[in-house]
C-alpha positions as CSV (number, residue, x, y, z in Angstrom):
1,A,40.8,-35.1,28.5
2,I,37.2,-33.9,28.8
3,M,36.1,-30.7,30.4
4,V,32.8,-30.4,32.2
5,N,32.0,-26.7,32.6
6,K,29.7,-26.9,35.7
7,V,29.0,-29.8,38.0
8,R,25.9,-28.9,40.0
9,L,25.7,-31.9,42.3
10,P,25.9,-30.8,45.9
11,I,28.5,-32.5,47.9
12,V,28.3,-32.8,51.7
13,G,31.6,-31.9,53.3
14,P,32.8,-31.6,56.9
15,E,30.0,-30.7,59.4
16,G,27.3,-31.0,56.7
17,L,28.6,-28.1,54.6
18,L,27.2,-28.2,51.0
19,F,29.3,-27.2,48.0
20,T,29.5,-27.8,44.3
21,L,32.4,-28.4,41.9
22,K,33.0,-26.5,38.7
23,D,35.5,-26.7,35.8
24,V,36.0,-30.4,36.3
25,L,38.6,-32.1,34.1
26,Y,38.9,-35.9,34.0
27,T,42.0,-37.7,32.7
28,P,41.4,-40.1,30.9
29,E,38.1,-38.8,29.5
30,I,36.2,-41.8,30.7
31,P,37.7,-42.9,34.0
32,R,37.4,-46.6,35.1
33,L,37.2,-47.2,38.8
34,D,39.6,-50.2,38.5
35,E,42.3,-48.0,36.8
36,P,44.2,-44.9,37.9
37,F,42.7,-41.5,36.9
38,T,42.9,-37.9,37.8
39,V,40.2,-35.3,38.5
40,K,40.9,-31.5,38.6
41,G,38.6,-28.6,39.2
42,K,37.4,-26.0,41.6
43,V,35.3,-26.0,44.7
44,E,32.7,-23.4,43.9
45,L,32.0,-22.3,47.5
46,F,35.6,-21.2,48.0
47,G,36.9,-20.8,44.5
48,I,39.9,-23.0,45.3
49,T,41.5,-25.6,43.0
50,F,41.5,-29.2,43.9
51,F,43.4,-32.1,42.4
52,L,42.5,-35.8,43.0
53,I,44.4,-38.9,41.9
54,K,42.8,-42.3,42.1
55,V,45.3,-45.1,42.2
């Protein structure tokens, strides 16, 4: 897996709230949109962990 220390791309959430992601980990290292992959990291605004699985 590959670790991206800081992702500084702002993301627009509910009601126009902006936040960034940090400590992002992709498995496999280079995900393909047509295959399952996982993304883990933290939402910087709240410091909470997120986990996403693309199937």
